[in-house]
C-alpha positions as MATLAB code, in Angstrom:
seq = 'MSWLFQRRKSFGYAFRGVVTLFKEQPNAQIHALATIGVVTLAFYCEISRSEWRSLMLMVSLVWLAEGLNTALEYLADAAVPEQHPLIEKAKDVAAAAVLITAFFAVLMAALIFLPLF';
ca = [
       8.392   -8.797   17.648;
      11.835   -6.785   16.448;
      12.045   -9.287   13.554;
       8.406   -9.002   12.412;
       8.589   -4.622   13.155;
      12.129   -5.716   10.314;
       9.499   -7.717    7.349;
       7.414   -4.653    7.649;
       9.423   -2.310    7.377;
      11.099   -4.186    4.733;
       7.415   -4.555    2.902;
       7.023   -0.893    2.936;
      10.394   -0.203    1.465;
       9.397   -2.602   -1.134;
       6.117   -1.065   -1.882;
       7.473    2.835   -2.001;
       9.025    1.340   -4.805;
       7.196    0.169   -7.066;
       5.147    3.765   -5.974;
       7.698    5.307   -7.289;
       8.201    2.940  -10.342;
       4.788    4.313  -11.671;
       5.006    7.054  -11.467;
       8.170    7.349  -13.039;
       8.066    5.290  -15.401;
       6.461    5.896  -18.369;
       7.479    2.406  -19.577;
       6.051    0.291  -16.628;
       2.510    1.976  -17.100;
       2.632    0.309  -20.470;
       3.713   -2.753  -19.358;
       1.013   -1.975  -16.279;
      -2.193   -1.860  -19.434;
      -0.262   -4.749  -21.514;
      -0.555   -6.974  -18.220;
      -3.909   -6.342  -17.029;
      -4.897   -7.081  -21.417;
      -2.653  -10.071  -21.349;
      -4.630  -11.456  -17.783;
      -7.985  -10.185  -19.335;
      -7.247  -11.667  -22.441;
      -6.453  -14.773  -20.595;
      -9.408  -15.602  -18.745;
     -12.048  -14.524  -21.614;
     -10.445  -17.166  -23.390;
     -10.067  -19.712  -20.634;
      -6.304  -20.990  -21.564;
      -4.506  -24.009  -19.935;
      -3.184  -24.064  -16.472;
       0.416  -24.354  -19.012;
      -0.391  -21.820  -20.847;
      -1.219  -19.172  -17.865;
       2.030  -20.916  -16.614;
       4.166  -19.817  -19.627;
       2.033  -16.167  -19.340;
       2.886  -15.498  -16.225;
       7.175  -16.407  -16.129;
       7.123  -13.814  -18.923;
       4.709  -11.508  -17.548;
       7.286  -11.425  -14.778;
      10.447  -11.532  -16.412;
       9.605   -8.613  -18.056;
       8.526   -6.586  -15.072;
      11.721   -7.956  -13.319;
      13.278   -6.535  -16.881;
      12.406   -3.099  -15.865;
      12.763   -2.584  -12.451;
      16.317   -3.607  -12.742;
      16.717   -1.934  -15.661;
      14.734    1.511  -13.490;
      17.393    0.443  -10.924;
      20.437    0.892  -12.754;
      19.796    4.139  -14.084;
      18.949    5.768  -10.516;
      22.760    4.230   -9.548;
      24.157    5.197  -12.705;
      22.766    9.009  -12.348;
      24.009    8.523   -8.494;
      26.853    8.048   -9.182;
      27.936    9.598  -12.117;
      25.526   12.742  -12.980;
      27.498   13.671  -15.924;
      27.589   12.336  -19.176;
      29.253    9.329  -19.052;
      30.227    7.195  -21.989;
      30.239    3.892  -20.248;
      26.841    5.248  -17.568;
      25.550    5.241  -21.312;
      26.651    1.822  -22.886;
      24.850    0.315  -19.572;
      21.600    1.720  -19.466;
      21.094    1.436  -23.493;
      22.344   -2.842  -22.601;
      19.420   -2.480  -18.863;
      17.191   -1.066  -21.524;
      17.445   -3.646  -24.645;
      17.447   -6.479  -21.662;
      13.665   -5.131  -21.394;
      12.821   -4.735  -24.967;
      14.112   -8.446  -25.612;
      12.423   -9.608  -22.816;
       9.302   -8.323  -23.564;
       9.929   -9.778  -27.478;
       9.834  -12.761  -26.089;
       6.885  -12.284  -23.763;
       4.491  -11.110  -26.914;
       5.395  -14.081  -28.648;
       4.383  -16.573  -26.090;
       1.115  -14.577  -26.297;
       1.614  -14.585  -29.971;
       1.616  -18.563  -29.492;
      -0.899  -19.052  -26.843;
      -3.545  -16.711  -27.811;
      -3.555  -16.660  -32.343;
      -4.827  -20.672  -32.268;
      -7.415  -19.494  -29.987;
      -8.382  -17.229  -33.274;
];
C-alpha cells in the first residue's frame, strides 16, 4: 500500500508542476493554444495515422523543451539570485532550445497541413 501511496504523491507533484507551468509561464499558455489549434486542425483534416504520430511527437518535444527550460530557469534563479553571465548564457541556450524545437514543430505542421489546402 505504501508503494501506491508514493506513486499517488509523485503524480501529485507532477500535476502541481503542470499547474505552475501554466500559471507562471506565458509561453506555456501560448504552447497550449497552439497545441489545441493543431490538434483541432488535425481532426478537421482527418490526417493519417503516421501524420498523427509525427505531429504528437513534435508537440511533446515542444512541451518537453518548455518544461526543461522552465525548470532550469527556476534552479538557476535559486542557485544564483544575482546576475551572472554564465547563468544568463544557460538561460539563453535553454530558451533557444525551445525556439528551435518550436520552429521544427511549425515546419512539421506545414509539411502535414499545407498539401491539404
